[in-house]
LUMMARTI-916255 format. One record per residue: residue number from 1; x, y, z of N, C-alpha, C in turn. Coordinates in Angstrom, 1 decimal, padded with zeros to 4 digits. Atoms other than C-alpha are relative to their C-alpha. Layout:
residues N
k,n_x,n_y,n_z,ca_x,ca_y,ca_z,c_x,c_y,c_z
NUM,X,Y,Z,X,Y,Z,X,Y,Z .
...
END
This chain:
residues 238
k,n_x,n_y,n_z,ca_x,ca_y,ca_z,c_x,c_y,c_z
1,000.8,001.1,000.7,169.5,157.2,073.7,001.0,-001.1,-000.2 .
2,-000.9,001.2,000.2,171.0,153.7,073.7,000.0,-000.5,-001.5 .
3,-000.2,000.5,001.4,172.2,152.1,070.5,-000.7,-001.3,-000.2 .
4,000.6,001.3,000.3,170.3,149.3,068.8,001.1,-001.0,-000.2 .
5,-000.9,001.1,000.1,171.9,145.9,068.8,000.3,-000.3,-001.5 .
6,-000.1,000.3,001.4,171.4,145.6,065.0,-000.7,001.1,-000.8 .
7,000.7,-000.9,000.9,170.4,147.8,062.0,-000.9,-000.7,-001.0 .
8,000.7,000.8,001.0,168.7,144.9,060.2,-001.0,-000.9,000.7 .
9,001.0,001.0,-000.4,165.5,142.8,060.7,-000.4,-000.9,-001.1 .
10,000.7,000.9,000.9,164.3,139.7,059.1,-001.5,000.0,000.2 .
11,001.5,-000.1,-000.1,160.6,140.0,058.4,-000.6,-001.3,-000.7 .
12,000.5,001.3,000.5,158.9,136.6,058.0,-001.3,000.2,-000.7 .
13,001.2,-000.4,000.7,156.3,137.0,055.3,-000.3,-001.1,-001.1 .
14,000.1,001.0,001.0,156.4,133.7,053.3,-001.2,-001.0,000.2 .
15,000.9,001.0,-000.3,153.6,131.8,054.9,-001.2,000.0,-000.9 .
16,001.2,000.2,000.9,150.4,130.5,053.2,-001.2,000.7,000.5 .
17,001.2,-000.8,-000.5,148.0,132.4,055.5,-001.3,-000.8,000.1 .
18,001.2,000.9,000.0,145.6,129.4,055.8,-001.0,000.4,001.0 .
19,000.9,-000.4,-001.0,144.1,130.6,059.0,-000.7,001.3,-000.3 .
20,000.6,-001.3,000.3,143.3,134.0,057.5,-001.0,-000.2,-001.2 .
21,001.0,000.1,001.1,141.1,132.5,054.7,-001.4,000.4,000.5 .
22,-000.1,-000.2,001.5,139.0,133.6,052.8,000.8,001.2,-000.4 .
23,-000.7,-001.2,000.3,140.9,136.9,053.0,001.3,-000.2,-000.8 .
24,-001.3,000.3,000.7,144.1,135.2,051.7,-000.2,-000.8,-001.3 .
25,000.2,000.7,001.2,142.4,133.5,048.7,000.6,000.7,-001.2 .
26,-000.5,-000.8,001.2,143.6,136.3,046.4,001.1,001.0,000.4 .
27,-001.1,-000.9,-000.5,146.3,138.1,048.5,000.8,-000.7,001.1 .
28,-000.7,000.6,-001.1,149.1,137.1,050.8,-000.4,000.6,001.3 .
29,000.5,-000.5,-001.3,148.4,137.5,054.5,000.7,001.3,000.3 .
30,-000.6,-001.3,-000.4,151.0,140.4,054.9,-000.7,001.2,-000.6 .
31,000.7,-001.1,000.6,148.8,142.5,052.6,-001.5,000.1,000.5 .
32,001.4,-000.1,-000.6,145.5,141.9,054.6,000.1,001.3,000.8 .
33,000.0,-001.3,-000.6,144.5,145.4,055.8,-000.6,-000.1,001.4 .
34,000.5,-000.1,-001.4,144.0,146.1,059.5,000.2,001.5,000.4 .
35,000.0,-001.4,-000.5,143.2,149.6,060.8,000.6,000.9,-001.2 .
36,-000.3,-000.9,001.1,143.7,151.1,057.3,001.3,-000.3,-000.7 .
37,-001.2,000.3,000.8,147.0,149.5,056.2,000.3,-001.5,000.1 .
38,-000.4,001.4,000.0,148.5,146.1,055.3,000.7,-000.4,001.3 .
39,-000.6,000.5,-001.2,149.7,144.0,058.2,001.5,000.2,-000.1 .
40,-001.4,-000.1,000.0,153.3,144.1,057.0,000.5,001.4,000.2 .
41,-000.4,-001.4,-000.2,153.3,147.9,057.0,000.0,000.4,001.4 .
42,-000.1,-000.2,-001.5,152.5,147.9,060.7,001.3,-000.4,000.5 .
43,-001.3,000.5,-000.5,155.7,145.9,061.3,001.1,000.9,-000.5 .
44,-001.0,-000.8,000.7,157.8,147.9,058.8,000.0,001.4,000.6 .
45,000.1,-001.4,-000.5,156.6,151.2,060.1,000.7,000.1,001.4 .
46,-000.6,000.1,-001.4,157.6,150.2,063.7,001.5,-000.1,-000.1 .
47,-001.4,000.2,000.2,161.0,149.1,062.5,000.6,001.4,-000.4 .
48,-000.5,-001.3,000.5,161.5,152.5,060.7,000.0,001.0,001.2 .
49,000.0,-000.9,-001.1,160.4,154.4,063.8,001.1,-000.2,001.0 .
50,-001.0,000.3,-001.0,162.9,152.6,066.0,001.4,000.2,-000.6 .
51,-001.3,-000.2,000.6,165.7,153.3,063.5,000.7,-001.2,-000.6 .
52,-000.6,001.2,000.7,166.2,149.9,062.0,000.0,000.3,-001.5 .
53,-000.1,-000.5,001.3,167.5,150.7,058.6,-000.3,-001.0,-001.1 .
54,000.2,001.0,001.0,167.2,147.4,056.7,-000.9,-001.1,000.4 .
55,000.9,001.1,-000.3,164.6,144.7,056.4,000.2,-001.0,-001.2 .
56,000.0,001.1,000.9,165.0,141.3,054.7,-001.3,-000.7,000.1 .
57,001.3,000.5,000.0,161.6,140.1,053.7,000.0,-001.3,-000.9 .
58,000.1,001.2,000.8,161.1,136.5,052.6,-001.4,-000.2,-000.6 .
59,001.3,000.0,000.7,158.3,135.8,050.1,-000.2,-001.4,-000.6 .
60,000.4,001.2,000.7,156.5,132.7,048.7,-001.4,000.0,-000.6 .
61,001.4,000.0,000.5,152.7,132.7,048.4,-000.4,001.3,-000.6 .
62,000.4,-001.2,000.7,151.5,135.2,045.9,001.1,001.1,000.1 .
63,-001.2,-000.8,-000.3,155.0,136.7,046.1,000.0,001.3,-000.9 .
64,000.0,-001.2,000.9,154.6,139.1,043.1,-000.7,001.1,000.6 .
65,000.8,-001.1,-000.5,151.9,141.1,044.8,000.8,000.6,001.2 .
66,-000.7,-000.5,-001.2,154.0,141.4,048.0,001.2,000.8,-000.5 .
67,-001.2,-000.7,000.5,157.2,142.4,046.1,-000.4,001.3,-000.6 .
68,000.5,-001.2,000.6,155.2,145.0,044.1,-000.3,001.0,001.1 .
69,000.4,-000.9,-001.0,153.9,146.5,047.3,001.2,000.6,000.7 .
70,-001.1,-000.4,-000.8,157.3,146.7,048.9,001.1,000.8,-000.9 .
71,-001.2,-000.4,000.8,159.4,147.9,045.9,000.3,001.5,000.1 .
72,-000.3,-001.5,-000.1,159.0,151.7,046.5,000.2,000.4,001.5 .
73,-000.2,-000.3,-001.4,159.5,151.5,050.3,001.4,000.6,000.2 .
74,-001.3,-000.6,-000.3,162.3,153.8,051.5,000.5,-000.3,001.3 .
75,-000.5,000.3,-001.3,162.5,153.0,055.2,-001.0,-001.0,000.7 .
76,-001.4,000.4,000.3,163.5,150.5,056.1,000.2,-000.4,-001.4 .
77,-000.4,000.5,001.4,165.3,149.6,052.9,-000.3,-001.5,000.0 .
78,000.5,001.4,000.1,163.8,146.2,051.8,000.9,-000.8,-001.0 .
79,-000.7,001.0,000.8,165.8,143.3,050.4,-000.9,-001.3,000.0 .
80,000.8,001.1,000.0,163.8,140.3,049.2,000.8,-001.3,000.0 .
81,-000.6,001.3,000.0,164.7,136.7,050.1,-001.1,-000.9,-000.7 .
82,001.0,000.6,000.8,162.9,134.7,047.4,-000.1,-001.5,000.3 .
83,000.3,001.4,-000.2,161.3,131.4,048.4,-001.1,-000.6,-000.9 .
84,001.1,000.5,000.8,159.0,131.0,045.5,000.2,-001.4,-000.5 .
85,-000.2,001.4,000.5,160.6,127.7,044.4,-000.3,-001.0,001.1 .
86,000.3,000.9,-001.1,160.1,126.2,047.9,-000.2,000.7,001.3 .
87,000.3,-000.6,-001.3,158.5,127.3,051.1,000.8,-000.7,001.0 .
88,-001.1,000.6,-000.8,161.2,126.8,053.7,-000.4,000.1,001.5 .
89,000.4,-000.1,-001.4,159.2,127.5,057.0,000.9,001.0,000.7 .
90,-000.7,-001.1,-000.7,160.5,129.8,059.6,001.5,-000.2,000.1 .
91,-001.5,000.3,-000.2,163.9,128.1,060.3,000.7,000.0,-001.3 .
92,-000.6,000.1,001.3,164.6,127.3,056.7,000.1,001.4,-000.7 .
93,000.0,-001.4,000.5,163.7,130.9,055.8,001.2,000.8,000.5 .
94,-001.1,-000.7,-000.6,166.3,132.2,058.2,001.3,-000.4,-000.6 .
95,-001.2,000.6,000.6,169.0,129.9,056.7,000.1,000.5,-001.4 .
96,000.0,-000.5,001.4,168.1,131.0,053.2,000.5,001.4,-000.1 .
97,-000.3,-001.4,000.0,168.5,134.6,054.1,001.3,000.4,000.8 .
98,-001.1,-000.2,-001.0,171.6,134.2,056.4,001.0,000.9,-000.6 .
99,-001.0,-000.8,000.6,174.0,135.8,053.9,-000.4,001.5,-000.1 .
100,000.5,-001.4,000.0,171.9,138.9,053.9,-000.1,000.7,001.4 .
101,000.2,-000.4,-001.4,171.8,139.2,057.7,001.3,000.2,000.7 .
102,-001.2,-000.2,-000.9,174.4,140.7,060.1,-000.2,-000.8,001.3 .
103,000.0,000.7,-001.3,175.2,139.3,063.5,000.1,001.0,001.1 .
104,001.3,000.7,000.0,172.9,139.8,065.5,-000.9,000.7,-001.0 .
105,001.0,-000.6,000.8,169.7,140.6,063.7,-001.4,-000.1,000.7 .
106,001.3,000.1,-000.5,166.1,141.3,064.7,-000.8,-000.9,-000.9 .
107,000.9,000.8,000.8,163.4,138.9,063.5,-001.4,000.3,000.4 .
108,001.4,-000.5,-000.3,159.7,140.0,063.2,-000.9,-000.8,-000.9 .
109,001.1,000.5,000.9,156.6,138.2,062.0,-000.7,001.1,-000.7 .
110,000.5,-001.1,000.8,155.0,140.2,059.3,-001.5,000.3,000.4 .
111,001.4,-000.3,-000.5,151.5,140.0,061.0,000.0,000.6,001.4 .
112,000.0,-000.5,-001.4,152.6,141.6,064.2,-000.5,001.4,000.1 .
113,000.5,-001.4,-000.4,150.7,144.6,065.7,000.2,000.1,001.5 .
114,-000.2,-000.2,-001.5,151.6,146.0,069.1,000.0,001.4,000.3 .
115,-000.1,-001.3,-000.6,151.5,149.0,071.3,001.1,000.0,001.0 .
116,-001.2,000.0,-000.9,154.8,149.9,073.0,-000.4,000.5,001.3 .
117,000.0,-000.6,-001.3,155.2,150.6,076.6,000.9,001.2,000.0 .
118,-000.8,-001.2,000.0,157.6,153.3,077.7,001.1,000.1,-001.1 .
119,-001.1,000.1,001.0,160.3,152.2,075.2,-000.4,-000.9,-001.1 .
120,000.3,000.9,001.1,160.1,150.6,071.8,000.6,-001.3,000.2 .
121,-000.4,001.4,-000.3,160.5,146.9,071.7,001.5,-000.3,-000.5 .
122,-001.4,000.3,000.5,163.8,147.0,069.6,001.0,000.6,000.9 .
123,-000.9,-000.5,-001.0,165.4,149.2,072.2,000.0,-000.8,001.2 .
124,000.1,000.9,-001.2,164.2,147.0,075.0,000.9,-001.3,-000.2 .
125,-000.8,001.2,000.3,165.7,143.9,073.3,001.5,000.3,000.0 .
126,-001.4,-000.4,000.1,168.9,145.8,072.6,000.7,000.1,001.3 .
127,-000.5,-000.2,-001.4,169.4,146.8,076.2,000.2,-001.3,000.8 .
128,-000.1,001.2,-000.7,168.8,143.3,077.4,000.9,-001.0,-000.6 .
129,-000.8,001.0,000.8,171.0,141.6,074.8,001.4,-000.3,000.7 .
130,-001.3,000.5,-000.5,174.0,139.6,076.1,000.6,-001.0,-001.0 .
131,-000.5,000.9,001.0,175.8,138.0,073.1,000.8,-001.2,000.6 .
132,-000.8,001.1,-000.6,178.1,136.0,075.4,-000.9,-001.1,000.6 .
133,000.9,001.0,-000.6,175.1,134.2,077.0,-001.1,-000.5,-000.9 .
134,001.3,000.2,000.7,172.3,134.3,074.4,000.3,-000.4,-001.5 .
135,000.1,000.3,001.4,171.7,132.6,071.1,-001.2,000.7,-000.6 .
136,001.1,-000.8,000.4,168.3,134.3,070.9,-000.7,000.6,001.2 .
137,000.7,-000.7,-001.1,166.3,136.8,073.0,-001.4,000.2,-000.5 .
138,001.4,000.0,000.4,162.5,136.4,072.6,-000.8,001.1,000.7 .
139,000.9,-000.9,-000.6,160.1,139.2,073.3,-001.3,-000.7,000.4 .
140,001.2,000.7,-000.5,157.3,137.7,075.5,-001.0,000.9,000.6 .
141,001.1,-000.8,-000.6,154.0,139.0,076.7,-000.8,-000.9,000.9 .
142,000.9,000.8,-000.9,151.8,137.9,079.6,-001.3,-000.2,-000.7 .
143,001.4,000.2,000.5,148.3,136.6,078.9,-000.8,001.3,000.0 .
144,000.8,-001.2,-000.1,146.9,139.9,080.1,000.3,001.0,-001.1 .
145,-000.4,-000.9,001.0,148.8,141.8,077.5,-000.1,-000.5,-001.4 .
146,000.1,000.6,001.3,148.1,139.4,074.6,-001.5,000.0,-000.4 .
147,001.4,-000.2,000.4,144.9,140.6,072.9,-000.3,-001.1,-001.1 .
148,000.5,001.0,000.9,142.9,138.0,070.9,000.6,-001.3,000.1 .
149,-000.7,001.3,-000.2,145.1,135.2,072.2,-000.9,-000.9,000.8 .
150,000.9,000.9,-000.7,143.2,132.1,073.2,000.8,-001.3,000.3 .
151,-000.8,001.2,-000.2,146.1,129.6,073.7,000.4,-000.1,001.5 .
152,-000.4,000.3,-001.3,147.8,128.2,076.8,001.4,000.6,000.3 .
153,-001.4,-000.6,-000.3,151.1,130.2,076.5,001.1,-000.9,-000.6 .
154,-001.1,000.6,000.6,154.5,129.2,075.2,001.2,-000.4,000.9 .
155,-001.2,000.1,-000.8,157.2,129.6,077.8,-000.2,000.3,001.5 .
156,-000.3,-000.4,-001.4,158.2,129.7,081.5,001.3,000.8,-000.1 .
157,-001.3,-000.8,000.0,160.9,132.3,082.2,000.5,000.1,001.4 .
158,-000.6,-000.1,-001.3,163.3,132.1,085.1,000.4,001.5,000.3 .
159,-000.4,-001.4,-000.3,164.4,135.3,087.0,001.2,000.5,-000.8 .
160,-001.2,-000.4,000.8,167.6,135.2,084.9,-000.4,000.3,-001.4 .
161,000.5,-000.2,001.4,165.5,135.3,081.7,000.1,-001.3,-000.8 .
162,-000.1,001.3,000.7,166.3,131.7,080.7,-001.4,-000.5,-000.2 .
163,001.3,000.5,000.3,163.4,130.0,079.0,-000.1,-001.5,000.0 .
164,000.4,001.4,000.3,161.8,126.6,079.1,-001.4,-000.1,-000.6 .
165,001.3,000.1,000.6,158.8,125.4,077.2,-001.1,-000.4,000.9 .
166,001.2,000.5,-000.7,155.3,124.9,078.4,-000.1,-001.5,-000.1 .
167,000.2,001.4,000.1,154.7,121.3,079.3,-001.4,-000.3,-000.4 .
168,001.3,000.4,000.5,151.9,119.4,077.7,-001.1,-000.1,001.1 .
169,001.0,000.1,-001.0,148.6,119.8,079.5,000.0,001.1,001.1 .
170,-000.1,-001.1,-000.9,149.7,122.9,081.4,-000.1,001.3,-000.6 .
171,000.1,-001.3,000.5,149.5,126.6,081.1,001.4,000.7,000.3 .
172,-001.2,-000.7,-000.2,152.6,128.8,080.7,-000.3,001.5,000.0 .
173,000.4,-001.4,-000.2,152.6,132.5,081.7,000.4,000.9,-001.1 .
174,-000.4,-000.9,001.0,154.3,133.9,078.7,-000.3,-000.5,-001.4 .
175,000.4,000.3,001.4,153.3,134.1,075.0,001.1,000.7,-000.9 .
176,-001.0,-000.6,000.9,155.9,134.6,072.2,-000.7,001.0,-000.9 .
177,000.6,-001.0,000.8,155.1,137.8,070.3,000.3,-000.1,-001.5 .
178,-000.5,000.0,001.4,156.9,136.9,067.1,001.1,001.0,-000.3 .
179,-001.2,-000.9,000.1,159.7,139.4,067.8,001.1,-000.5,000.8 .
180,-001.2,000.5,-000.7,163.2,138.4,068.7,001.3,000.6,-000.5 .
181,-001.4,-000.4,000.4,166.9,139.3,068.5,000.8,-001.3,000.0 .
182,-000.5,001.3,000.3,168.9,136.5,067.1,001.5,000.1,-000.3 .
183,-001.4,000.2,000.3,172.6,135.6,067.1,000.1,-001.0,-001.1 .
184,-000.1,001.0,001.1,173.8,133.8,064.0,000.6,-001.3,000.5 .
185,-000.4,001.3,-000.7,175.2,131.2,066.4,-001.2,-000.9,000.0 .
186,001.2,000.8,-000.1,171.6,130.0,066.6,-000.2,-000.8,-001.3 .
187,000.2,000.5,001.3,171.7,129.2,062.9,001.0,-001.1,-000.4 .
188,-001.1,000.9,000.3,174.8,126.9,063.0,-000.6,-001.4,-000.1 .
189,000.3,001.4,000.2,174.6,123.3,061.8,-001.5,-000.3,-000.2 .
190,001.4,000.1,000.2,171.0,123.8,060.7,-000.4,-001.1,-001.0 .
191,000.5,001.0,000.9,168.9,121.1,058.9,-000.1,000.6,-001.4 .
192,000.2,-000.4,001.4,168.6,121.3,055.1,-001.5,000.1,-000.2 .
193,001.4,-000.1,000.4,165.3,122.4,053.5,-000.9,000.6,001.0 .
194,001.0,-000.6,-000.9,162.1,123.4,055.3,000.1,-000.5,001.4 .
195,000.1,000.4,-001.4,162.1,123.3,059.1,-000.4,001.2,000.9 .
196,000.5,-001.0,-000.9,160.7,125.3,062.1,001.2,000.6,000.8 .
197,-001.0,-000.6,-001.0,162.8,127.7,064.2,-000.1,-000.7,001.3 .
198,000.0,000.7,-001.3,161.6,125.6,067.1,001.1,-001.0,000.1 .
199,-001.1,000.9,000.0,164.3,123.1,066.1,001.3,000.7,000.6 .
200,-001.2,-000.7,-000.5,167.0,125.7,066.8,-000.2,000.5,001.4 .
201,000.3,-000.4,-001.3,165.2,127.0,069.9,000.2,-001.1,001.0 .
202,-000.1,001.2,-000.9,165.1,123.5,071.4,001.5,-000.2,000.4 .
203,-001.5,000.2,-000.3,168.9,123.2,071.1,000.5,001.1,000.9 .
204,-000.5,-001.1,-000.9,169.4,126.6,072.6,-000.5,-000.1,001.4 .
205,000.6,000.2,-001.3,167.1,125.7,075.5,000.9,-001.1,000.7 .
206,-000.9,001.1,-000.6,169.3,122.5,076.1,001.3,000.6,000.4 .
207,-001.3,-000.6,-000.3,172.4,124.7,076.1,-000.1,001.2,000.9 .
208,000.3,-001.1,-000.9,170.8,127.3,078.4,000.3,001.4,-000.7 .
209,-000.3,-001.2,000.7,171.1,130.0,075.7,-001.2,000.6,-000.7 .
210,001.3,-000.6,000.5,167.4,130.8,074.9,-000.5,000.8,001.1 .
211,000.4,-001.0,-001.0,166.3,133.9,076.8,-001.2,000.7,-000.4 .
212,001.2,-000.8,000.3,163.2,136.0,077.1,000.1,001.4,000.6 .
213,000.2,-001.3,-000.6,162.3,139.6,077.8,-001.5,000.3,000.1 .
214,001.5,-000.3,-000.2,158.9,140.6,079.2,-000.3,001.3,-000.6 .
215,000.5,-001.2,000.7,157.1,143.2,077.1,-001.0,000.6,000.9 .
216,000.9,-000.8,-000.9,155.3,145.9,079.0,-001.2,000.6,-000.7 .
217,001.1,-000.6,000.8,152.9,147.0,076.2,-001.1,-001.0,-000.3 .
218,001.0,000.9,000.4,150.1,145.3,074.4,000.3,-000.6,-001.4 .
219,-000.3,000.7,001.3,150.4,142.8,071.6,-001.3,-000.6,-000.5 .
220,001.3,000.5,000.6,147.6,141.7,069.2,000.3,-001.2,-000.9 .
221,-000.1,001.1,000.9,147.4,138.3,067.7,-001.1,000.2,-001.1 .
222,000.9,-000.1,001.1,145.9,138.7,064.2,000.1,-001.2,-000.9 .
223,-000.2,001.3,000.7,145.8,135.1,063.1,-001.1,-000.4,-000.9 .
224,001.2,000.4,000.8,142.3,134.9,061.6,-000.9,001.2,-000.1 .
225,000.8,-001.2,000.2,139.6,137.2,060.3,-000.8,000.5,001.2 .
226,000.7,-000.4,-001.1,137.8,137.2,063.6,000.7,001.0,000.9 .
227,-000.8,-000.9,-000.8,140.7,139.1,065.2,000.1,001.4,-000.5 .
228,-000.2,-001.4,000.7,140.6,142.1,062.8,-000.9,001.0,000.7 .
229,000.8,-001.0,-000.6,137.6,143.9,064.2,000.3,000.4,001.4 .
230,-000.4,-000.4,-001.3,138.6,143.8,067.9,001.3,000.7,000.0 .
231,-001.3,-000.7,000.0,142.1,144.8,067.0,-000.2,001.5,-000.5 .
232,000.2,-001.4,000.5,140.9,147.8,065.0,-000.7,000.9,001.0 .
233,000.7,-000.7,-001.0,138.5,148.8,067.8,001.0,000.5,001.1 .
234,-001.0,-000.3,-001.0,141.4,148.7,070.3,000.9,001.1,-000.5 .
235,-000.9,-001.0,000.5,143.7,150.7,068.1,-000.7,001.3,-000.2 .
236,000.7,-001.3,000.2,141.0,153.3,067.4,-000.1,000.7,001.3 .
237,000.1,-000.6,-001.3,140.8,153.9,071.1,001.3,000.6,000.6 .
238,-001.3,-000.5,-000.5,144.5,154.8,071.5,000.1,001.5,-000.1 .
END
């Protein structure tokens, strides 16, 4: 069995969950239940199964409820990155938590649900990781493997794995799953305050250091209430 590239994951859980309203009127999106358990537990359980020992979870909206839910969790061991004073978006959240993260680290959106192919996603990313060449390695899925997804895609991927963005008005073959392996080099010279990880990705693309890895399983976008029932139906059939 190959070794994981990191024992720690950043779990992004601080968003406002606006697309999931009205379910997020009284609870943070990571606590919305799908197939019998909160969304964040789907992600944390998969991290634990893969052997990732630590998770750094950022919190903002209705943070007390999320912290209370996580406080007794044993695996992975959870550390809170508190953004209650200011929502920092995805990039700012990584910078706020940087001192809690090793190099490299996994990063996972807290609303991710997926079914692995032959190997778990964290092992796949670890085996494909090349720290000399990469600032970040994004797990991507084709449109056929992206359940509930209705967009035009995010990236084109060269045979080497290097990524470029979808051009306006066109379709790209790969969708970002919300799962990545990140070098702390990506975080250097970052802006202050709230900003999107896209800012850091764009610089990595310009430097030829943003890479992708094609996922062979199925990934479920659970961005709004309409996606819950078909996701539960698909999972029930496994």
